[in-house]
All heavy atoms as TSV, in Angstrom:
chain	resi	resn	atom	element	x	y	z
A	1	MET	N	N	33.141	78.463	20.522
A	1	MET	CA	C	31.714	78.488	20.308
A	1	MET	C	C	31.326	78.062	18.888
A	1	MET	O	O	30.205	77.682	18.668
A	1	MET	CB	C	31.170	79.892	20.559
A	1	MET	CG	C	31.148	80.300	21.978
A	1	MET	SD	S	29.568	79.771	22.643
A	1	MET	CE	C	29.690	80.377	24.264
A	2	LYS	N	N	32.219	78.146	17.926
A	2	LYS	CA	C	31.888	77.783	16.553
A	2	LYS	C	C	31.597	76.295	16.419
A	2	LYS	O	O	30.925	75.896	15.494
A	2	LYS	CB	C	33.018	78.172	15.602
A	2	LYS	CG	C	32.995	79.623	15.223
A	2	LYS	CD	C	33.887	79.871	14.049
A	2	LYS	CE	C	33.661	81.265	13.536
A	2	LYS	NZ	N	34.327	81.516	12.283
A	3	ASN	N	N	32.100	75.465	17.321
A	3	ASN	CA	C	31.893	74.032	17.249
A	3	ASN	C	C	30.506	73.625	17.738
A	3	ASN	O	O	30.084	72.507	17.502
A	3	ASN	CB	C	32.959	73.293	18.060
A	3	ASN	CG	C	34.328	73.428	17.431
A	3	ASN	OD1	O	34.449	73.733	16.255
A	3	ASN	ND2	N	35.354	73.213	18.207
A	4	GLU	N	N	29.798	74.518	18.405
A	4	GLU	CA	C	28.473	74.200	18.907
A	4	GLU	C	C	27.467	74.153	17.760
A	4	GLU	O	O	27.489	74.984	16.868
A	4	GLU	CB	C	28.012	75.248	19.928
A	4	GLU	CG	C	28.691	75.130	21.252
A	4	GLU	CD	C	28.096	76.101	22.262
A	4	GLU	OE1	O	26.932	76.484	22.132
A	4	GLU	OE2	O	28.838	76.462	23.175
A	5	GLU	N	N	26.582	73.152	17.812
A	5	GLU	CA	C	25.531	73.075	16.822
A	5	GLU	C	C	24.410	74.028	17.207
A	5	GLU	O	O	24.136	74.239	18.379
A	5	GLU	CB	C	24.978	71.655	16.754
A	5	GLU	CG	C	25.931	70.655	16.152
A	5	GLU	CD	C	25.283	69.287	16.064
A	5	GLU	OE1	O	24.712	68.828	17.068
A	5	GLU	OE2	O	25.360	68.688	14.991
A	6	THR	N	N	23.754	74.569	16.212
A	6	THR	CA	C	22.586	75.396	16.453
A	6	THR	C	C	21.390	74.472	16.570
A	6	THR	O	O	21.176	73.607	15.730
A	6	THR	CB	C	22.378	76.384	15.299
A	6	THR	OG1	O	23.555	77.176	15.156
A	6	THR	CG2	C	21.195	77.288	15.560
A	7	MET	N	N	20.607	74.651	17.608
A	7	MET	CA	C	19.499	73.751	17.867
A	7	MET	C	C	18.197	74.303	17.273
A	7	MET	O	O	18.028	75.501	17.105
A	7	MET	CB	C	19.339	73.530	19.367
A	7	MET	CG	C	20.626	73.022	20.026
A	7	MET	SD	S	21.421	71.653	19.178
A	7	MET	CE	C	20.502	70.286	19.818
A	8	CYS	N	N	17.282	73.397	16.973
A	8	CYS	CA	C	15.975	73.748	16.415
A	8	CYS	C	C	15.136	74.432	17.493
A	8	CYS	O	O	15.031	73.919	18.610
A	8	CYS	CB	C	15.273	72.479	15.941
A	8	CYS	SG	S	13.579	72.732	15.393
A	9	PRO	N	N	14.533	75.556	17.183
A	9	PRO	CA	C	13.694	76.237	18.174
A	9	PRO	C	C	12.486	75.413	18.623
A	9	PRO	O	O	12.059	75.516	19.761
A	9	PRO	CB	C	13.228	77.502	17.446
A	9	PRO	CG	C	14.255	77.743	16.403
A	9	PRO	CD	C	14.710	76.372	15.980
A	10	LEU	N	N	11.939	74.586	17.736
A	10	LEU	CA	C	10.778	73.772	18.109
A	10	LEU	C	C	11.165	72.494	18.846
A	10	LEU	O	O	10.431	72.030	19.706
A	10	LEU	CB	C	9.956	73.413	16.868
A	10	LEU	CG	C	9.172	74.553	16.252
A	10	LEU	CD1	C	8.545	74.128	14.937
A	10	LEU	CD2	C	8.097	75.028	17.206
A	11	PHE	N	N	12.288	71.908	18.486
A	11	PHE	CA	C	12.805	70.714	19.154
A	11	PHE	C	C	14.225	71.017	19.635
A	11	PHE	O	O	15.194	70.705	18.949
A	11	PHE	CB	C	12.813	69.508	18.204
A	11	PHE	CG	C	11.450	69.029	17.822
A	11	PHE	CD1	C	10.952	69.235	16.550
A	11	PHE	CD2	C	10.652	68.350	18.734
A	11	PHE	CE1	C	9.694	68.785	16.185
A	11	PHE	CE2	C	9.396	67.892	18.383
A	11	PHE	CZ	C	8.916	68.107	17.100
A	12	PRO	N	N	14.366	71.625	20.795
A	12	PRO	CA	C	15.679	72.084	21.264
A	12	PRO	C	C	16.712	70.968	21.465
A	12	PRO	O	O	17.889	71.250	21.609
A	12	PRO	CB	C	15.383	72.774	22.589
A	12	PRO	CG	C	13.914	72.912	22.683
A	12	PRO	CD	C	13.293	71.991	21.696
A	13	ASP	N	N	16.281	69.721	21.444
A	13	ASP	CA	C	17.229	68.620	21.572
A	13	ASP	C	C	17.712	68.115	20.214
A	13	ASP	O	O	18.512	67.198	20.145
A	13	ASP	CB	C	16.628	67.479	22.384
A	13	ASP	CG	C	15.369	66.906	21.749
A	13	ASP	OD1	O	14.644	67.670	21.068
A	13	ASP	OD2	O	15.103	65.712	21.929
A	14	LYS	N	N	17.241	68.744	19.136
A	14	LYS	CA	C	17.632	68.359	17.774
A	14	LYS	C	C	18.370	69.517	17.104
A	14	LYS	O	O	17.942	70.662	17.180
A	14	LYS	CB	C	16.398	68.024	16.922
A	14	LYS	CG	C	15.491	66.980	17.508
A	14	LYS	CD	C	16.092	65.617	17.394
A	14	LYS	CE	C	15.113	64.587	17.945
A	14	LYS	NZ	N	15.720	63.324	18.188
A	15	PRO	N	N	19.481	69.230	16.435
A	15	PRO	CA	C	20.197	70.300	15.727
A	15	PRO	C	C	19.437	70.772	14.487
A	15	PRO	O	O	18.714	70.003	13.869
A	15	PRO	CB	C	21.525	69.648	15.331
A	15	PRO	CG	C	21.275	68.196	15.367
A	15	PRO	CD	C	20.156	67.945	16.344
A	16	CYS	N	N	19.606	72.033	14.171
A	16	CYS	CA	C	18.993	72.596	12.961
A	16	CYS	C	C	19.931	72.312	11.789
A	16	CYS	O	O	21.066	72.798	11.777
A	16	CYS	CB	C	18.780	74.103	13.111
A	16	CYS	SG	S	18.154	74.875	11.600
A	17	PRO	N	N	19.476	71.546	10.798
A	17	PRO	CA	C	20.346	71.221	9.665
A	17	PRO	C	C	20.574	72.402	8.736
A	17	PRO	O	O	21.457	72.370	7.894
A	17	PRO	CB	C	19.587	70.103	8.954
A	17	PRO	CG	C	18.171	70.349	9.286
A	17	PRO	CD	C	18.164	70.938	10.677
A	18	HIS	N	N	19.775	73.446	8.900
A	18	HIS	CA	C	19.891	74.609	8.019
A	18	HIS	C	C	20.827	75.673	8.563
A	18	HIS	O	O	21.069	76.680	7.905
A	18	HIS	CB	C	18.507	75.202	7.754
A	18	HIS	CG	C	17.569	74.222	7.136
A	18	HIS	ND1	N	17.729	73.725	5.861
A	18	HIS	CD2	C	16.465	73.616	7.627
A	18	HIS	CE1	C	16.765	72.871	5.592
A	18	HIS	NE2	N	15.981	72.784	6.649
A	19	GLY	N	N	21.321	75.476	9.781
A	19	GLY	CA	C	22.304	76.403	10.323
A	19	GLY	C	C	21.744	77.489	11.218
A	19	GLY	O	O	20.540	77.585	11.466
A	20	HIS	N	N	22.652	78.307	11.684
A	20	HIS	CA	C	22.365	79.334	12.674
A	20	HIS	C	C	21.353	80.367	12.182
A	20	HIS	O	O	20.421	80.715	12.907
A	20	HIS	CB	C	23.675	80.019	13.076
A	20	HIS	CG	C	23.505	81.114	14.069
A	20	HIS	ND1	N	23.247	80.859	15.395
A	20	HIS	CD2	C	23.535	82.461	13.936
A	20	HIS	CE1	C	23.129	82.009	16.044
A	20	HIS	NE2	N	23.305	82.992	15.176
A	21	ASP	N	N	21.518	80.855	10.970
A	21	ASP	CA	C	20.629	81.899	10.455
A	21	ASP	C	C	19.184	81.412	10.348
A	21	ASP	O	O	18.249	82.128	10.714
A	21	ASP	CB	C	21.112	82.420	9.101
A	21	ASP	CG	C	22.406	83.205	9.206
A	21	ASP	OD1	O	22.735	83.666	10.315
A	21	ASP	OD2	O	23.083	83.350	8.184
A	22	SER	N	N	19.005	80.190	9.864
A	22	SER	CA	C	17.654	79.645	9.752
A	22	SER	C	C	17.031	79.434	11.125
A	22	SER	O	O	15.851	79.710	11.331
A	22	SER	CB	C	17.665	78.317	8.993
A	22	SER	OG	O	17.943	78.541	7.638
A	23	ALA	N	N	17.814	78.941	12.062
A	23	ALA	CA	C	17.303	78.733	13.416
A	23	ALA	C	C	16.886	80.063	14.042
A	23	ALA	O	O	15.857	80.138	14.723
A	23	ALA	CB	C	18.345	78.035	14.282
A	24	GLU	N	N	17.666	81.105	13.794
A	24	GLU	CA	C	17.297	82.424	14.321
A	24	GLU	C	C	16.003	82.927	13.681
A	24	GLU	O	O	15.154	83.502	14.356
A	24	GLU	CB	C	18.423	83.430	14.105
A	24	GLU	CG	C	19.504	83.343	15.140
A	24	GLU	CD	C	20.486	84.508	15.061
A	24	GLU	OE1	O	20.301	85.408	14.219
A	24	GLU	OE2	O	21.417	84.504	15.857
A	25	SER	N	N	15.844	82.704	12.384
A	25	SER	CA	C	14.612	83.108	11.698
A	25	SER	C	C	13.403	82.377	12.269
A	25	SER	O	O	12.342	82.965	12.469
A	25	SER	CB	C	14.714	82.819	10.202
A	25	SER	OG	O	15.691	83.621	9.607
A	26	CYS	N	N	13.570	81.101	12.542
A	26	CYS	CA	C	12.482	80.325	13.131
A	26	CYS	C	C	12.153	80.841	14.532
A	26	CYS	O	O	10.974	80.933	14.901
A	26	CYS	CB	C	12.853	78.848	13.203
A	26	CYS	SG	S	12.934	78.039	11.591
A	27	MET	N	N	13.169	81.190	15.292
A	27	MET	CA	C	12.940	81.708	16.642
A	27	MET	C	C	12.180	83.025	16.588
A	27	MET	O	O	11.286	83.270	17.399
A	27	MET	CB	C	14.263	81.893	17.375
A	27	MET	CG	C	14.093	82.279	18.830
A	27	MET	SD	S	13.191	81.076	19.821
A	27	MET	CE	C	14.433	79.843	20.050
A	28	VAL	N	N	12.488	83.866	15.620
A	28	VAL	CA	C	11.764	85.129	15.451
A	28	VAL	C	C	10.291	84.839	15.171
A	28	VAL	O	O	9.403	85.469	15.749
A	28	VAL	CB	C	12.389	85.979	14.315
A	28	VAL	CG1	C	11.489	87.136	13.937
A	28	VAL	CG2	C	13.758	86.490	14.737
A	29	ARG	N	N	10.017	83.872	14.288
A	29	ARG	CA	C	8.629	83.513	13.991
A	29	ARG	C	C	7.918	83.009	15.241
A	29	ARG	O	O	6.773	83.347	15.501
A	29	ARG	CB	C	8.558	82.440	12.901
A	29	ARG	CG	C	8.965	82.881	11.535
A	29	ARG	CD	C	8.104	83.919	10.883
A	29	ARG	NE	N	6.676	83.682	11.012
A	29	ARG	CZ	C	5.767	84.648	11.020
A	29	ARG	NH1	N	6.136	85.904	10.901
A	29	ARG	NH2	N	4.492	84.373	11.135
A	30	LEU	N	N	8.590	82.172	16.009
A	30	LEU	CA	C	7.978	81.622	17.222
A	30	LEU	C	C	7.657	82.706	18.238
A	30	LEU	O	O	6.643	82.628	18.932
A	30	LEU	CB	C	8.901	80.587	17.867
A	30	LEU	CG	C	8.958	79.229	17.197
A	30	LEU	CD1	C	10.041	78.373	17.837
A	30	LEU	CD2	C	7.621	78.530	17.278
A	31	ASN	N	N	8.518	83.702	18.336
A	31	ASN	CA	C	8.324	84.759	19.324
A	31	ASN	C	C	7.405	85.874	18.831
A	31	ASN	O	O	7.054	86.757	19.599
A	31	ASN	CB	C	9.670	85.342	19.749
A	31	ASN	CG	C	10.476	84.346	20.547
A	31	ASN	OD1	O	9.932	83.516	21.254
A	31	ASN	ND2	N	11.787	84.416	20.414
A	32	ALA	N	N	7.024	85.807	17.562
A	32	ALA	CA	C	6.132	86.832	17.006
A	32	ALA	C	C	4.700	86.304	17.050
A	32	ALA	O	O	4.279	85.726	18.035
A	32	ALA	CB	C	6.558	87.181	15.588
A	33	ASP	N	N	4.000	86.466	15.982
A	33	ASP	CA	C	2.599	86.043	15.925
A	33	ASP	C	C	2.475	84.651	15.311
A	33	ASP	O	O	1.759	84.443	14.347
A	33	ASP	CB	C	1.767	87.062	15.155
A	33	ASP	CG	C	2.297	87.278	13.741
A	33	ASP	OD1	O	3.439	86.867	13.469
A	33	ASP	OD2	O	1.587	87.865	12.919
A	34	PHE	N	N	3.145	83.695	15.880
A	34	PHE	CA	C	3.200	82.323	15.375
A	34	PHE	C	C	1.808	81.703	15.329
A	34	PHE	O	O	1.121	81.610	16.341
A	34	PHE	CB	C	4.127	81.487	16.264
A	34	PHE	CG	C	4.334	80.089	15.774
A	34	PHE	CD1	C	5.142	79.839	14.691
A	34	PHE	CD2	C	3.719	79.027	16.414
A	34	PHE	CE1	C	5.340	78.541	14.239
A	34	PHE	CE2	C	3.914	77.734	15.977
A	34	PHE	CZ	C	4.729	77.493	14.886
A	35	ASP	N	N	1.381	81.299	14.131
A	35	ASP	CA	C	0.085	80.660	13.959
A	35	ASP	C	C	0.145	79.767	12.719
A	35	ASP	O	O	-0.068	80.238	11.596
A	35	ASP	CB	C	-1.012	81.707	13.810
A	35	ASP	CG	C	-2.398	81.093	13.737
A	35	ASP	OD1	O	-2.513	79.850	13.718
A	35	ASP	OD2	O	-3.373	81.862	13.697
A	36	PRO	N	N	0.456	78.483	12.893
A	36	PRO	CA	C	0.600	77.593	11.740
A	36	PRO	C	C	-0.688	77.326	10.976
A	36	PRO	O	O	-0.650	76.841	9.862
A	36	PRO	CB	C	1.156	76.310	12.341
A	36	PRO	CG	C	0.808	76.368	13.777
A	36	PRO	CD	C	0.739	77.814	14.148
A	37	VAL	N	N	-1.826	77.651	11.555
A	37	VAL	CA	C	-3.093	77.482	10.844
A	37	VAL	C	C	-3.331	78.651	9.894
A	37	VAL	O	O	-3.777	78.476	8.765
A	37	VAL	CB	C	-4.263	77.330	11.840
A	37	VAL	CG1	C	-5.590	77.283	11.109
A	37	VAL	CG2	C	-4.074	76.086	12.695
A	38	ALA	N	N	-3.014	79.846	10.341
A	38	ALA	CA	C	-3.279	81.043	9.546
A	38	ALA	C	C	-2.121	81.438	8.632
A	38	ALA	O	O	-2.336	82.096	7.620
A	38	ALA	CB	C	-3.601	82.215	10.469
A	39	ASP	N	N	-0.896	81.036	8.965
A	39	ASP	CA	C	0.279	81.470	8.202
A	39	ASP	C	C	1.031	80.253	7.661
A	39	ASP	O	O	1.530	79.421	8.436
A	39	ASP	CB	C	1.197	82.302	9.091
A	39	ASP	CG	C	2.278	83.019	8.311
A	39	ASP	OD1	O	2.751	82.481	7.298
A	39	ASP	OD2	O	2.660	84.122	8.728
A	40	PHE	N	N	1.110	80.154	6.347
A	40	PHE	CA	C	1.754	79.008	5.718
A	40	PHE	C	C	3.229	78.892	6.100
A	40	PHE	O	O	3.750	77.795	6.243
A	40	PHE	CB	C	1.591	79.072	4.199
A	40	PHE	CG	C	2.001	77.818	3.501
A	40	PHE	CD1	C	1.290	76.646	3.690
A	40	PHE	CD2	C	3.096	77.809	2.658
A	40	PHE	CE1	C	1.670	75.469	3.051
A	40	PHE	CE2	C	3.479	76.642	2.006
A	40	PHE	CZ	C	2.760	75.467	2.204
A	41	ARG	N	N	3.915	80.024	6.286
A	41	ARG	CA	C	5.326	79.979	6.700
A	41	ARG	C	C	5.481	79.302	8.054
A	41	ARG	O	O	6.425	78.553	8.274
A	41	ARG	CB	C	5.925	81.383	6.756
A	41	ARG	CG	C	6.058	82.048	5.405
A	41	ARG	CD	C	6.497	83.480	5.562
A	41	ARG	NE	N	5.504	84.202	6.368
A	41	ARG	CZ	C	5.676	85.380	6.899
A	41	ARG	NH1	N	6.811	86.015	6.716
A	41	ARG	NH2	N	4.731	85.961	7.602
A	42	ASP	N	N	4.554	79.552	8.951
A	42	ASP	CA	C	4.604	78.919	10.264
A	42	ASP	C	C	4.313	77.425	10.157
A	42	ASP	O	O	4.909	76.614	10.856
A	42	ASP	CB	C	3.613	79.578	11.217
A	42	ASP	CG	C	4.005	81.010	11.545
A	42	ASP	OD1	O	5.174	81.385	11.301
A	42	ASP	OD2	O	3.150	81.753	12.038
A	43	TYR	N	N	3.404	77.064	9.266
A	43	TYR	CA	C	3.137	75.649	9.013
A	43	TYR	C	C	4.401	74.959	8.488
A	43	TYR	O	O	4.741	73.854	8.908
A	43	TYR	CB	C	1.990	75.481	8.022
A	43	TYR	CG	C	1.856	74.067	7.525
A	43	TYR	CD1	C	1.281	73.088	8.330
A	43	TYR	CD2	C	2.343	73.695	6.275
A	43	TYR	CE1	C	1.187	71.777	7.889
A	43	TYR	CE2	C	2.253	72.396	5.839
A	43	TYR	CZ	C	1.679	71.438	6.644
A	43	TYR	OH	O	1.602	70.143	6.211
A	44	LEU	N	N	5.100	75.610	7.575
A	44	LEU	CA	C	6.331	75.036	7.029
A	44	LEU	C	C	7.404	74.874	8.109
A	44	LEU	O	O	8.163	73.908	8.086
A	44	LEU	CB	C	6.866	75.899	5.885
A	44	LEU	CG	C	6.033	75.914	4.616
A	44	LEU	CD1	C	6.638	76.885	3.603
A	44	LEU	CD2	C	5.913	74.521	4.028
A	45	LEU	N	N	7.444	75.799	9.056
A	45	LEU	CA	C	8.395	75.712	10.171
A	45	LEU	C	C	8.120	74.438	10.976
A	45	LEU	O	O	9.036	73.663	11.267
A	45	LEU	CB	C	8.257	76.955	11.049
A	45	LEU	CG	C	9.300	77.214	12.101
A	45	LEU	CD1	C	9.325	78.699	12.419
A	45	LEU	CD2	C	9.076	76.433	13.347
A	46	ILE	N	N	6.878	74.204	11.318
A	46	ILE	CA	C	6.523	72.990	12.062
A	46	ILE	C	C	6.802	71.751	11.220
A	46	ILE	O	O	7.334	70.754	11.710
A	46	ILE	CB	C	5.042	73.021	12.504
A	46	ILE	CG1	C	4.867	74.018	13.626
A	46	ILE	CG2	C	4.566	71.647	12.933
A	46	ILE	CD1	C	3.462	74.145	14.132
A	47	ASN	N	N	6.454	71.798	9.958
A	47	ASN	CA	C	6.668	70.667	9.067
A	47	ASN	C	C	8.153	70.303	8.994
A	47	ASN	O	O	8.514	69.120	9.051
A	47	ASN	CB	C	6.114	70.991	7.682
A	47	ASN	CG	C	5.962	69.781	6.820
A	47	ASN	OD1	O	5.629	68.715	7.302
A	47	ASN	ND2	N	6.204	69.946	5.537
A	48	CYS	N	N	9.008	71.282	8.869
A	48	CYS	CA	C	10.457	71.053	8.827
A	48	CYS	C	C	10.927	70.385	10.111
A	48	CYS	O	O	11.651	69.395	10.084
A	48	CYS	CB	C	11.193	72.377	8.621
A	48	CYS	SG	S	12.989	72.253	8.744
A	49	ALA	N	N	10.512	70.923	11.249
A	49	ALA	CA	C	10.954	70.394	12.537
A	49	ALA	C	C	10.490	68.958	12.746
A	49	ALA	O	O	11.260	68.102	13.189
A	49	ALA	CB	C	10.453	71.292	13.668
A	50	VAL	N	N	9.246	68.677	12.405
A	50	VAL	CA	C	8.719	67.322	12.581
A	50	VAL	C	C	9.432	66.347	11.646
A	50	VAL	O	O	9.800	65.239	12.052
A	50	VAL	CB	C	7.190	67.299	12.358
A	50	VAL	CG1	C	6.662	65.881	12.268
A	50	VAL	CG2	C	6.493	68.048	13.479
A	51	LEU	N	N	9.649	66.742	10.408
A	51	LEU	CA	C	10.352	65.884	9.450
A	51	LEU	C	C	11.755	65.555	9.941
A	51	LEU	O	O	12.185	64.405	9.902
A	51	LEU	CB	C	10.409	66.561	8.078
A	51	LEU	CG	C	11.134	65.792	6.982
A	51	LEU	CD1	C	10.400	64.497	6.662
A	51	LEU	CD2	C	11.240	66.649	5.732
A	52	ARG	N	N	12.473	66.564	10.425
A	52	ARG	CA	C	13.833	66.338	10.926
A	52	ARG	C	C	13.822	65.419	12.151
A	52	ARG	O	O	14.659	64.539	12.290
A	52	ARG	CB	C	14.512	67.657	11.286
A	52	ARG	CG	C	14.672	68.596	10.134
A	52	ARG	CD	C	15.592	68.026	9.098
A	52	ARG	NE	N	15.586	68.924	7.941
A	52	ARG	CZ	C	16.154	68.650	6.792
A	52	ARG	NH1	N	16.777	67.538	6.631
A	52	ARG	NH2	N	16.088	69.491	5.797
A	53	ALA	N	N	12.868	65.616	13.047
A	53	ALA	CA	C	12.780	64.780	14.248
A	53	ALA	C	C	12.458	63.335	13.870
A	53	ALA	O	O	13.036	62.394	14.433
A	53	ALA	CB	C	11.727	65.339	15.197
A	54	GLU	N	N	11.561	63.139	12.915
A	54	GLU	CA	C	11.215	61.785	12.469
A	54	GLU	C	C	12.415	61.095	11.837
A	54	GLU	O	O	12.677	59.925	12.103
A	54	GLU	CB	C	10.057	61.825	11.482
A	54	GLU	CG	C	8.724	62.111	12.115
A	54	GLU	CD	C	7.592	62.245	11.104
A	54	GLU	OE1	O	7.853	62.247	9.878
A	54	GLU	OE2	O	6.442	62.351	11.552
A	55	LYS	N	N	13.148	61.815	11.009
A	55	LYS	CA	C	14.344	61.235	10.386
A	55	LYS	C	C	15.372	60.845	11.439
A	55	LYS	O	O	16.003	59.793	11.353
A	55	LYS	CB	C	14.958	62.216	9.384
A	55	LYS	CG	C	14.196	62.320	8.098
A	55	LYS	CD	C	14.889	63.249	7.122
A	55	LYS	CE	C	14.138	63.327	5.816
A	55	LYS	NZ	N	14.799	64.205	4.843
A	56	GLU	N	N	15.548	61.693	12.437
A	56	GLU	CA	C	16.505	61.409	13.507
A	56	GLU	C	C	16.059	60.192	14.316
A	56	GLU	O	O	16.885	59.345	14.673
A	56	GLU	CB	C	16.642	62.629	14.421
A	56	GLU	CG	C	17.742	62.520	15.420
A	56	GLU	CD	C	19.147	62.503	14.821
A	56	GLU	OE1	O	19.340	63.074	13.733
A	56	GLU	OE2	O	20.041	61.910	15.445
A	57	ASN	N	N	14.765	60.077	14.595
A	57	ASN	CA	C	14.252	58.926	15.341
A	57	ASN	C	C	14.446	57.628	14.566
A	57	ASN	O	O	14.810	56.601	15.143
A	57	ASN	CB	C	12.777	59.121	15.689
A	57	ASN	CG	C	12.587	60.133	16.778
A	57	ASN	OD1	O	13.487	60.436	17.555
A	57	ASN	ND2	N	11.384	60.692	16.846
A	58	ILE	N	N	14.212	57.655	13.258
A	58	ILE	CA	C	14.423	56.461	12.426
A	58	ILE	C	C	15.893	56.085	12.442
A	58	ILE	O	O	16.237	54.903	12.562
A	58	ILE	CB	C	13.911	56.719	10.992
A	58	ILE	CG1	C	12.393	56.796	10.977
A	58	ILE	CG2	C	14.412	55.639	10.036
A	58	ILE	CD1	C	11.797	57.281	9.672
A	59	LYS	N	N	16.750	57.068	12.337
A	59	LYS	CA	C	18.194	56.820	12.344
A	59	LYS	C	C	18.624	56.193	13.677
A	59	LYS	O	O	19.408	55.247	13.707
A	59	LYS	CB	C	18.944	58.137	12.117
A	59	LYS	CG	C	20.434	58.005	12.076
A	59	LYS	CD	C	21.074	59.368	11.847
A	59	LYS	CE	C	22.569	59.295	12.022
A	59	LYS	NZ	N	23.191	60.616	11.924
A	60	GLU	N	N	18.114	56.715	14.783
A	60	GLU	CA	C	18.462	56.180	16.106
A	60	GLU	C	C	17.961	54.754	16.287
A	60	GLU	O	O	18.631	53.936	16.900
A	60	GLU	CB	C	17.896	57.080	17.197
A	60	GLU	CG	C	18.609	58.400	17.331
A	60	GLU	CD	C	17.955	59.335	18.325
A	60	GLU	OE1	O	16.946	58.942	18.964
A	60	GLU	OE2	O	18.445	60.472	18.463
A	61	LYS	N	N	16.792	54.436	15.754
A	61	LYS	CA	C	16.245	53.077	15.880
A	61	LYS	C	C	17.068	52.069	15.097
A	61	LYS	O	O	17.179	50.908	15.494
A	61	LYS	CB	C	14.795	53.047	15.407
A	61	LYS	CG	C	13.842	53.689	16.371
A	61	LYS	CD	C	12.416	53.637	15.866
A	61	LYS	CE	C	11.478	54.324	16.841
A	61	LYS	NZ	N	10.093	54.304	16.380
A	62	ARG	N	N	17.650	52.494	13.991
A	62	ARG	CA	C	18.463	51.595	13.159
A	62	ARG	C	C	19.798	51.283	13.815
A	62	ARG	O	O	20.378	50.248	13.540
A	62	ARG	CB	C	18.697	52.199	11.794
A	62	ARG	CG	C	17.456	52.195	10.938
A	62	ARG	CD	C	17.739	52.727	9.567
A	62	ARG	NE	N	16.522	52.728	8.755
A	62	ARG	CZ	C	16.394	53.363	7.643
A	62	ARG	NH1	N	17.389	54.059	7.140
A	62	ARG	NH2	N	15.254	53.303	6.969
A	63	GLU	N	N	20.278	52.177	14.651
A	63	GLU	CA	C	21.608	51.993	15.273
A	63	GLU	C	C	21.558	51.114	16.460
A	63	GLU	O	O	20.899	50.507	17.002
A	63	GLU	CB	C	22.191	53.343	15.669
A	63	GLU	CG	C	22.512	54.185	14.478
A	63	GLU	CD	C	23.002	55.573	14.850
A	63	GLU	OE1	O	22.955	55.966	16.024
A	63	GLU	OE2	O	23.436	56.288	13.943
């Protein structure tokens, strides 16, 4: 099981570059009172996920 990548809670088809602990923290936020408009931490969670997905898409297009 250690060889498995931890996936992003917002984009489950993308790996979380920050690791298992960060992905778990994000999942806790999503399952709690997630509101990216009212809570800056939730906004940062979405921002991280979108940035990672965009980088991955650019990388895939280049290949």
